[in-house]
MARKEMI-864072 format. One record per residue: residue in three letters; x, y, z of N, C-alpha, C, O in turn; residue number from 1. Coordinates in Angstrom, 1 decimal. Layout:
N
+-----+--------+--------+--------+--------+--------+--------+--------+--------+--------+--------+--------+--------+-----+
!  aa !     nX !     nY !     nZ !    caX !    caY !    caZ !     cX !     cY !     cZ !     oX !     oY !     oZ !   i !
+-----+--------+--------+--------+--------+--------+--------+--------+--------+--------+--------+--------+--------+-----+
! ALA !      X !      Y !      Z !      X !      Y !      Z !      X !      Y !      Z !      X !      Y !      Z ! NUM !
...
+-----+--------+--------+--------+--------+--------+--------+--------+--------+--------+--------+--------+--------+-----+
% end
This chain:
118
+-----+--------+--------+--------+--------+--------+--------+--------+--------+--------+--------+--------+--------+-----+
!  aa !     nX !     nY !     nZ !    caX !    caY !    caZ !     cX !     cY !     cZ !     oX !     oY !     oZ !   i !
+-----+--------+--------+--------+--------+--------+--------+--------+--------+--------+--------+--------+--------+-----+
! MET !   11.6 !   -1.3 !    7.2 !   10.9 !   -0.7 !    8.3 !    9.6 !   -0.1 !    7.9 !    8.6 !   -0.3 !    8.6 !   1 !
! VAL !    9.6 !    0.6 !    6.8 !    8.3 !    1.2 !    6.3 !    7.3 !    0.1 !    6.0 !    6.1 !    0.3 !    6.2 !   2 !
! ARG !    7.8 !   -0.9 !    5.4 !    7.0 !   -2.1 !    5.0 !    6.3 !   -2.7 !    6.3 !    5.1 !   -3.0 !    6.3 !   3 !
! PHE !    7.1 !   -2.8 !    7.4 !    6.6 !   -3.3 !    8.6 !    5.5 !   -2.4 !    9.2 !    4.5 !   -2.8 !    9.7 !   4 !
! LEU !    5.8 !   -1.1 !    9.2 !    4.8 !   -0.1 !    9.7 !    3.5 !   -0.1 !    8.9 !    2.4 !    0.1 !    9.4 !   5 !
! LYS !    3.7 !   -0.2 !    7.6 !    2.5 !   -0.2 !    6.7 !    1.6 !   -1.4 !    7.0 !    0.4 !   -1.3 !    7.1 !   6 !
! SER !    2.3 !   -2.6 !    7.2 !    1.5 !   -3.8 !    7.5 !    0.9 !   -3.7 !    8.9 !   -0.2 !   -4.2 !    9.2 !   7 !
! LEU !    1.6 !   -3.0 !    9.8 !    1.1 !   -2.8 !   11.2 !   -0.1 !   -2.0 !   11.2 !   -1.0 !   -2.2 !   12.1 !   8 !
! VAL !   -0.3 !   -1.0 !   10.3 !   -1.4 !   -0.2 !   10.2 !   -2.5 !   -0.9 !    9.4 !   -3.7 !   -0.8 !    9.8 !   9 !
! LEU !   -2.2 !   -1.4 !    8.3 !   -3.1 !   -2.0 !    7.3 !   -3.8 !   -3.3 !    7.8 !   -4.9 !   -3.6 !    7.4 !  10 !
! LEU !   -3.1 !   -4.1 !    8.6 !   -3.6 !   -5.4 !    9.0 !   -4.9 !   -5.2 !    9.9 !   -5.9 !   -5.8 !    9.6 !  11 !
! PRO !   -4.8 !   -4.3 !   10.9 !   -6.1 !   -4.1 !   11.7 !   -7.2 !   -3.5 !   10.8 !   -8.4 !   -3.9 !   11.0 !  12 !
! ILE !   -6.9 !   -2.6 !    9.9 !   -7.9 !   -2.1 !    9.0 !   -8.5 !   -3.2 !    8.2 !   -9.7 !   -3.2 !    8.0 !  13 !
! ALA !   -7.7 !   -4.1 !    7.6 !   -8.2 !   -5.2 !    6.8 !   -9.1 !   -6.1 !    7.6 !  -10.1 !   -6.6 !    7.1 !  14 !
! ILE !   -8.7 !   -6.3 !    8.9 !   -9.5 !   -7.2 !    9.7 !  -10.9 !   -6.5 !   10.0 !  -11.9 !   -7.2 !   10.0 !  15 !
! LEU !  -10.9 !   -5.2 !   10.2 !  -12.1 !   -4.5 !   10.5 !  -13.0 !   -4.5 !    9.2 !  -14.2 !   -4.7 !    9.3 !  16 !
! VAL !  -12.4 !   -4.4 !    8.1 !  -13.2 !   -4.4 !    6.8 !  -13.8 !   -5.8 !    6.6 !  -15.0 !   -5.9 !    6.2 !  17 !
! ILE !  -13.1 !   -6.8 !    6.9 !  -13.6 !   -8.2 !    6.7 !  -14.7 !   -8.4 !    7.7 !  -15.7 !   -9.0 !    7.4 !  18 !
! LEU !  -14.6 !   -8.0 !    9.0 !  -15.6 !   -8.1 !   10.0 !  -16.9 !   -7.4 !    9.5 !  -18.0 !   -7.9 !    9.7 !  19 !
! VAL !  -16.8 !   -6.2 !    9.0 !  -17.9 !   -5.4 !    8.5 !  -18.6 !   -6.2 !    7.4 !  -19.8 !   -6.3 !    7.3 !  20 !
! ALA !  -17.8 !   -6.7 !    6.5 !  -18.4 !   -7.4 !    5.3 !  -19.1 !   -8.7 !    5.8 !  -20.2 !   -9.0 !    5.2 !  21 !
! VAL !  -18.6 !   -9.4 !    6.7 !  -19.2 !  -10.6 !    7.2 !  -20.5 !  -10.3 !    8.0 !  -21.5 !  -11.0 !    7.9 !  22 !
! ALA !  -20.5 !   -9.3 !    8.8 !  -21.6 !   -8.9 !    9.7 !  -22.7 !   -8.3 !    8.9 !  -23.9 !   -8.3 !    9.3 !  23 !
! ASN !  -22.5 !   -7.7 !    7.7 !  -23.5 !   -7.0 !    6.9 !  -23.6 !   -7.6 !    5.5 !  -23.6 !   -6.9 !    4.5 !  24 !
! ARG !  -23.8 !   -8.9 !    5.5 !  -23.9 !   -9.6 !    4.2 !  -25.3 !   -9.8 !    3.7 !  -25.5 !  -10.3 !    2.6 !  25 !
! ASP !  -26.3 !   -9.4 !    4.5 !  -27.7 !   -9.5 !    4.1 !  -28.0 !   -8.5 !    2.9 !  -27.5 !   -7.4 !    2.9 !  26 !
! PRO !  -28.8 !   -9.0 !    1.9 !  -29.1 !   -8.1 !    0.8 !  -30.1 !   -7.0 !    1.2 !  -31.0 !   -7.2 !    2.0 !  27 !
! VAL !  -29.9 !   -5.8 !    0.7 !  -30.8 !   -4.7 !    0.9 !  -31.1 !   -4.1 !   -0.5 !  -30.3 !   -4.2 !   -1.4 !  28 !
! ARG !  -32.2 !   -3.4 !   -0.5 !  -32.6 !   -2.8 !   -1.8 !  -32.0 !   -1.4 !   -1.9 !  -32.2 !   -0.5 !   -1.0 !  29 !
! LEU !  -31.2 !   -1.1 !   -2.9 !  -30.7 !    0.2 !   -3.2 !  -31.5 !    0.8 !   -4.3 !  -31.5 !    0.3 !   -5.4 !  30 !
! SER !  -32.3 !    1.8 !   -4.0 !  -33.2 !    2.4 !   -4.9 !  -32.7 !    3.8 !   -5.4 !  -32.2 !    4.6 !   -4.6 !  31 !
! LEU !  -32.8 !    4.0 !   -6.7 !  -32.5 !    5.3 !   -7.3 !  -33.7 !    6.1 !   -7.7 !  -33.6 !    7.1 !   -8.4 !  32 !
! ASP !  -34.9 !    5.6 !   -7.2 !  -36.1 !    6.3 !   -7.6 !  -36.9 !    6.6 !   -6.2 !  -37.6 !    5.7 !   -5.7 !  33 !
! PRO !  -36.7 !    7.8 !   -5.7 !  -37.3 !    8.1 !   -4.4 !  -38.8 !    8.3 !   -4.4 !  -39.4 !    8.4 !   -3.3 !  34 !
! PHE !  -39.4 !    8.5 !   -5.5 !  -40.8 !    8.9 !   -5.5 !  -41.8 !    7.7 !   -5.8 !  -43.0 !    7.9 !   -5.6 !  35 !
! SER !  -41.3 !    6.6 !   -6.2 !  -42.2 !    5.4 !   -6.5 !  -42.2 !    4.5 !   -5.3 !  -41.1 !    4.1 !   -4.8 !  36 !
! PRO !  -43.4 !    4.0 !   -5.0 !  -43.5 !    3.0 !   -3.9 !  -42.8 !    1.6 !   -4.3 !  -42.3 !    0.9 !   -3.5 !  37 !
! ASP !  -42.9 !    1.3 !   -5.6 !  -42.2 !    0.1 !   -6.2 !  -41.2 !    0.6 !   -7.1 !  -41.5 !    0.8 !   -8.3 !  38 !
! PRO !  -40.0 !    0.9 !   -6.7 !  -39.0 !    1.6 !   -7.5 !  -38.5 !    0.7 !   -8.7 !  -38.3 !   -0.5 !   -8.6 !  39 !
! VAL !  -38.5 !    1.4 !   -9.8 !  -38.0 !    0.7 !  -11.1 !  -36.5 !    0.6 !  -11.1 !  -35.9 !   -0.4 !  -11.5 !  40 !
! PHE !  -35.9 !    1.7 !  -10.7 !  -34.4 !    1.7 !  -10.6 !  -33.9 !    1.3 !   -9.3 !  -33.6 !    2.1 !   -8.4 !  41 !
! SER !  -33.9 !    0.0 !   -9.0 !  -33.4 !   -0.5 !   -7.8 !  -32.6 !   -1.8 !   -8.0 !  -32.8 !   -2.5 !   -9.0 !  42 !
! VAL !  -31.8 !   -2.1 !   -7.0 !  -31.0 !   -3.3 !   -7.1 !  -30.8 !   -3.9 !   -5.7 !  -30.7 !   -3.1 !   -4.7 !  43 !
! MET !  -30.8 !   -5.2 !   -5.6 !  -30.5 !   -5.8 !   -4.3 !  -29.1 !   -6.2 !   -4.2 !  -28.5 !   -6.9 !   -5.0 !  44 !
! LEU !  -28.4 !   -5.6 !   -3.2 !  -27.0 !   -5.8 !   -3.0 !  -26.7 !   -6.1 !   -1.5 !  -27.5 !   -5.6 !   -0.7 !  45 !
! PRO !  -25.7 !   -6.8 !   -1.2 !  -25.3 !   -6.9 !    0.2 !  -24.9 !   -5.5 !    0.8 !  -24.4 !   -4.7 !    0.1 !  46 !
! LEU !  -25.3 !   -5.2 !    2.0 !  -25.0 !   -3.9 !    2.6 !  -23.5 !   -3.6 !    2.6 !  -23.2 !   -2.4 !    2.4 !  47 !
! TYR !  -22.7 !   -4.5 !    2.8 !  -21.2 !   -4.2 !    2.8 !  -20.8 !   -3.7 !    1.4 !  -19.9 !   -2.8 !    1.3 !  48 !
! ALA !  -21.4 !   -4.2 !    0.3 !  -21.1 !   -3.8 !   -1.0 !  -21.5 !   -2.3 !   -1.2 !  -20.7 !   -1.6 !   -1.9 !  49 !
! ILE !  -22.6 !   -2.0 !   -0.7 !  -23.1 !   -0.6 !   -0.8 !  -22.2 !    0.3 !    0.0 !  -21.8 !    1.4 !   -0.5 !  50 !
! LEU !  -21.8 !   -0.1 !    1.2 !  -20.9 !    0.7 !    2.0 !  -19.5 !    0.9 !    1.4 !  -19.0 !    2.0 !    1.3 !  51 !
! PHE !  -19.0 !   -0.2 !    0.9 !  -17.6 !   -0.1 !    0.3 !  -17.7 !    0.7 !   -1.0 !  -16.8 !    1.5 !   -1.4 !  52 !
! GLY !  -18.8 !    0.6 !   -1.8 !  -19.0 !    1.4 !   -3.0 !  -19.1 !    2.9 !   -2.7 !  -18.5 !    3.7 !   -3.4 !  53 !
! ALA !  -19.8 !    3.2 !   -1.6 !  -19.9 !    4.6 !   -1.2 !  -18.6 !    5.2 !   -0.8 !  -18.2 !    6.3 !   -1.1 !  54 !
! VAL !  -17.8 !    4.4 !   -0.1 !  -16.4 !    4.9 !    0.4 !  -15.6 !    5.0 !   -0.9 !  -14.8 !    6.0 !   -1.0 !  55 !
! ALA !  -15.6 !    4.1 !   -1.8 !  -14.8 !    4.2 !   -3.0 !  -15.2 !    5.4 !   -3.8 !  -14.3 !    6.1 !   -4.3 !  56 !
! LEU !  -16.5 !    5.6 !   -3.9 !  -16.9 !    6.8 !   -4.7 !  -16.5 !    8.1 !   -4.0 !  -16.1 !    9.0 !   -4.7 !  57 !
! GLY !  -16.5 !    8.1 !   -2.7 !  -16.1 !    9.3 !   -2.0 !  -14.6 !    9.6 !   -2.2 !  -14.2 !   10.7 !   -2.3 !  58 !
! ILE !  -13.8 !    8.5 !   -2.2 !  -12.4 !    8.7 !   -2.4 !  -12.1 !    9.2 !   -3.8 !  -11.3 !   10.1 !   -4.0 !  59 !
! VAL !  -12.8 !    8.7 !   -4.8 !  -12.6 !    9.1 !   -6.2 !  -13.1 !   10.6 !   -6.4 !  -12.4 !   11.4 !   -7.0 !  60 !
! VAL !  -14.3 !   10.9 !   -5.9 !  -14.8 !   12.3 !   -6.0 !  -13.9 !   13.3 !   -5.2 !  -13.6 !   14.4 !   -5.7 !  61 !
! GLY !  -13.4 !   12.9 !   -4.0 !  -12.5 !   13.7 !   -3.3 !  -11.2 !   13.9 !   -4.0 !  -10.6 !   15.0 !   -4.0 !  62 !
! GLY !  -10.7 !   12.9 !   -4.6 !   -9.4 !   13.0 !   -5.4 !   -9.6 !   13.9 !   -6.6 !   -8.7 !   14.7 !   -6.9 !  63 !
! ILE !  -10.7 !   13.9 !   -7.3 !  -10.9 !   14.7 !   -8.4 !  -11.0 !   16.2 !   -8.0 !  -10.4 !   17.0 !   -8.6 !  64 !
! PHE !  -11.8 !   16.5 !   -6.9 !  -11.9 !   17.9 !   -6.4 !  -10.6 !   18.4 !   -5.9 !  -10.3 !   19.6 !   -6.1 !  65 !
! THR !   -9.8 !   17.5 !   -5.3 !   -8.4 !   17.9 !   -4.8 !   -7.6 !   18.3 !   -6.0 !   -6.8 !   19.3 !   -6.0 !  66 !
! TRP !   -7.6 !   17.4 !   -7.0 !   -6.8 !   17.7 !   -8.2 !   -7.2 !   19.0 !   -8.9 !   -6.3 !   19.8 !   -9.3 !  67 !
! LEU !   -8.5 !   19.2 !   -9.0 !   -9.0 !   20.4 !   -9.6 !   -8.6 !   21.7 !   -8.7 !   -8.3 !   22.7 !   -9.3 !  68 !
! GLY !   -8.6 !   21.5 !   -7.4 !   -8.3 !   22.6 !   -6.5 !   -6.8 !   23.0 !   -6.6 !   -6.5 !   24.1 !   -6.3 !  69 !
! GLN !   -6.0 !   22.0 !   -6.9 !   -4.5 !   22.3 !   -7.0 !   -4.1 !   22.8 !   -8.4 !   -2.9 !   22.9 !   -8.6 !  70 !
! GLY !   -5.0 !   23.1 !   -9.3 !   -4.7 !   23.5 !  -10.6 !   -3.8 !   24.8 !  -10.6 !   -2.9 !   24.9 !  -11.4 !  71 !
! LYS !   -4.2 !   25.7 !   -9.7 !   -3.5 !   27.0 !   -9.7 !   -2.0 !   26.8 !   -9.3 !   -1.1 !   27.4 !   -9.8 !  72 !
! ALA !   -1.8 !   25.9 !   -8.3 !   -0.4 !   25.6 !   -7.8 !    0.4 !   24.9 !   -8.9 !    1.5 !   25.3 !   -9.1 !  73 !
! ARG !   -0.2 !   24.0 !   -9.7 !    0.5 !   23.3 !  -10.7 !    0.8 !   24.3 !  -11.9 !    1.9 !   24.2 !  -12.4 !  74 !
! ARG !   -0.1 !   25.2 !  -12.1 !    0.2 !   26.2 !  -13.2 !    1.3 !   27.1 !  -12.7 !    2.2 !   27.5 !  -13.6 !  75 !
! GLN !    1.4 !   27.5 !  -11.4 !    2.5 !   28.3 !  -11.0 !    3.8 !   27.6 !  -11.0 !    4.9 !   28.2 !  -11.4 !  76 !
! VAL !    3.8 !   26.3 !  -10.7 !    5.1 !   25.5 !  -10.8 !    5.5 !   25.4 !  -12.3 !    6.7 !   25.6 !  -12.5 !  77 !
! ARG !    4.6 !   25.2 !  -13.2 !    5.0 !   25.2 !  -14.6 !    5.6 !   26.6 !  -15.0 !    6.6 !   26.6 !  -15.7 !  78 !
! HIS !    4.9 !   27.6 !  -14.6 !    5.4 !   29.0 !  -15.0 !    6.8 !   29.2 !  -14.4 !    7.7 !   29.7 !  -15.1 !  79 !
! ARG !    7.0 !   28.9 !  -13.1 !    8.3 !   29.1 !  -12.5 !    9.4 !   28.3 !  -13.1 !   10.5 !   28.7 !  -13.2 !  80 !
! GLY !    9.0 !   27.1 !  -13.5 !   10.0 !   26.2 !  -14.2 !   10.5 !   26.8 !  -15.5 !   11.7 !   26.8 !  -15.8 !  81 !
! ARG !    9.5 !   27.3 !  -16.3 !    9.9 !   28.0 !  -17.5 !   10.8 !   29.2 !  -17.2 !   11.7 !   29.5 !  -17.9 !  82 !
! GLU !   10.4 !   30.0 !  -16.2 !   11.2 !   31.2 !  -15.8 !   12.6 !   30.8 !  -15.4 !   13.6 !   31.5 !  -15.8 !  83 !
! ILE !   12.7 !   29.7 !  -14.6 !   14.1 !   29.3 !  -14.2 !   14.9 !   28.9 !  -15.4 !   16.1 !   29.2 !  -15.5 !  84 !
! ARG !   14.3 !   28.1 !  -16.3 !   15.1 !   27.7 !  -17.5 !   15.5 !   28.9 !  -18.4 !   16.6 !   28.9 !  -18.9 !  85 !
! ARG !   14.6 !   29.9 !  -18.5 !   14.9 !   31.1 !  -19.2 !   16.1 !   31.9 !  -18.6 !   17.0 !   32.3 !  -19.2 !  86 !
! LEU !   16.0 !   32.0 !  -17.2 !   17.0 !   32.7 !  -16.5 !   18.4 !   32.0 !  -16.5 !   19.4 !   32.6 !  -16.6 !  87 !
! GLU !   18.3 !   30.6 !  -16.5 !   19.6 !   29.9 !  -16.6 !   20.2 !   30.1 !  -17.9 !   21.4 !   30.2 !  -18.0 !  88 !
! GLY !   19.4 !   30.1 !  -19.0 !   19.9 !   30.3 !  -20.3 !   20.5 !   31.7 !  -20.5 !   21.5 !   31.9 !  -21.1 !  89 !
! GLU !   19.8 !   32.7 !  -19.9 !   20.3 !   34.0 !  -19.9 !   21.6 !   34.2 !  -19.1 !   22.6 !   34.9 !  -19.6 !  90 !
! THR !   21.7 !   33.5 !  -18.0 !   23.0 !   33.5 !  -17.2 !   24.1 !   32.9 !  -18.0 !   25.2 !   33.5 !  -18.0 !  91 !
! GLU !   23.9 !   31.8 !  -18.7 !   25.0 !   31.2 !  -19.5 !   25.4 !   32.1 !  -20.6 !   26.5 !   32.2 !  -20.9 !  92 !
! ARG !   24.4 !   32.7 !  -21.2 !   24.7 !   33.6 !  -22.3 !   25.5 !   34.8 !  -21.8 !   26.4 !   35.3 !  -22.5 !  93 !
! LEU !   25.1 !   35.4 !  -20.7 !   25.9 !   36.5 !  -20.1 !   27.3 !   36.1 !  -19.7 !   28.2 !   37.0 !  -19.7 !  94 !
! LYS !   27.5 !   34.9 !  -19.2 !   28.8 !   34.4 !  -18.8 !   29.8 !   34.5 !  -20.0 !   31.0 !   34.7 !  -19.8 !  95 !
! ALA !   29.2 !   34.2 !  -21.1 !   30.1 !   34.2 !  -22.3 !   30.6 !   35.6 !  -22.6 !   31.7 !   35.7 !  -23.2 !  96 !
! TYR !   29.9 !   36.6 !  -22.3 !   30.3 !   38.0 !  -22.6 !   30.8 !   38.7 !  -21.4 !   31.1 !   39.9 !  -21.5 !  97 !
! ALA !   31.0 !   38.0 !  -20.3 !   31.4 !   38.7 !  -19.0 !   32.9 !   39.1 !  -19.2 !   33.7 !   38.5 !  -19.8 !  98 !
! PRO !   33.2 !   40.3 !  -18.6 !   34.6 !   40.7 !  -18.6 !   35.5 !   39.8 !  -17.8 !   35.0 !   39.1 !  -16.9 !  99 !
! PRO !   36.8 !   39.8 !  -18.0 !   37.7 !   38.9 !  -17.2 !   37.6 !   39.3 !  -15.7 !   37.3 !   40.5 !  -15.4 ! 100 !
! GLU !   37.9 !   38.4 !  -14.9 !   38.0 !   38.6 !  -13.5 !   39.1 !   39.6 !  -13.1 !   40.1 !   39.6 !  -13.8 ! 101 !
! PRO !   38.8 !   40.4 !  -12.1 !   39.9 !   41.4 !  -11.7 !   41.1 !   40.6 !  -11.1 !   40.9 !   39.5 !  -10.5 ! 102 !
! GLY !   42.3 !   41.1 !  -11.4 !   43.5 !   40.4 !  -10.9 !   44.0 !   39.4 !  -11.8 !   45.0 !   38.7 !  -11.5 ! 103 !
! THR !   43.5 !   39.3 !  -13.0 !   44.0 !   38.3 !  -14.0 !   45.1 !   38.9 !  -14.8 !   45.7 !   38.2 !  -15.7 ! 104 !
! GLY !   45.4 !   40.2 !  -14.6 !   46.5 !   40.8 !  -15.3 !   46.0 !   41.5 !  -16.6 !   46.8 !   42.2 !  -17.2 ! 105 !
! LEU !   44.8 !   41.4 !  -16.9 !   44.2 !   42.0 !  -18.1 !   43.7 !   43.4 !  -17.7 !   43.0 !   43.5 !  -16.7 ! 106 !
! THR !   44.1 !   44.4 !  -18.5 !   43.6 !   45.8 !  -18.2 !   43.0 !   46.4 !  -19.4 !   43.3 !   46.0 !  -20.5 ! 107 !
! LEU !   42.2 !   47.3 !  -19.2 !   41.6 !   48.1 !  -20.3 !   42.6 !   49.2 !  -20.6 !   43.4 !   49.6 !  -19.8 ! 108 !
! PRO !   42.6 !   49.6 !  -21.8 !   43.6 !   50.7 !  -22.2 !   43.4 !   51.9 !  -21.4 !   42.3 !   52.4 !  -21.2 ! 109 !
! GLY !   44.5 !   52.5 !  -20.9 !   44.5 !   53.7 !  -20.1 !   44.1 !   53.4 !  -18.6 !   43.8 !   54.4 !  -17.9 ! 110 !
! ARG !   44.0 !   52.2 !  -18.2 !   43.6 !   51.9 !  -16.8 !   44.6 !   50.9 !  -16.2 !   45.3 !   50.2 !  -16.9 ! 111 !
! THR !   44.7 !   51.0 !  -14.9 !   45.7 !   50.1 !  -14.2 !   44.9 !   48.8 !  -13.7 !   43.7 !   48.9 !  -13.6 ! 112 !
! ALA !   45.6 !   47.8 !  -13.6 !   45.0 !   46.5 !  -13.1 !   44.6 !   46.7 !  -11.7 !   45.3 !   47.3 !  -10.9 ! 113 !
! LEU !   43.4 !   46.0 !  -11.3 !   43.0 !   46.0 !  -10.0 !   43.7 !   45.0 !   -9.2 !   44.2 !   44.0 !   -9.8 ! 114 !
! PRO !   44.0 !   45.2 !   -7.9 !   44.6 !   44.1 !   -7.1 !   43.7 !   42.9 !   -7.0 !   42.5 !   43.0 !   -7.0 ! 115 !
! ALA !   44.4 !   41.7 !   -6.9 !   43.6 !   40.5 !   -6.7 !   42.9 !   40.5 !   -5.4 !   43.5 !   40.9 !   -4.4 ! 116 !
! PRO !   41.7 !   39.9 !   -5.3 !   41.0 !   39.8 !   -4.0 !   41.7 !   38.9 !   -3.1 !   42.4 !   37.9 !   -3.5 ! 117 !
! ARG !   41.7 !   39.2 !   -1.8 !   42.4 !   38.4 !   -0.8 !   41.4 !   37.4 !   -0.1 !   41.9 !   36.6 !    0.7 ! 118 !
+-----+--------+--------+--------+--------+--------+--------+--------+--------+--------+--------+--------+--------+-----+
% end
């Protein structure tokens, strides 16, 4: 079902991407030198390649900034995981030294046994 829904969404997007690529296949000059009338750092590429490259660059840069922005949350998760493991170990250690349950018939010297819980 998920596979069908994914193809239902991605198929129209793929068709639109192909239509944009076919409609914008004329080469344009991409210049990296804004001050020169005859730019040295330039390349002729189809417009769709420039558009798709810009989208891909935006996705990568956005992913990097999102990953960097979530650093505090990842650090908290690691800290809490260590704390959970420490507390679980302490719980197991304390269970080994826990007194017997009330109502098991064991009493301390000079004390009466507590009634069993109902």
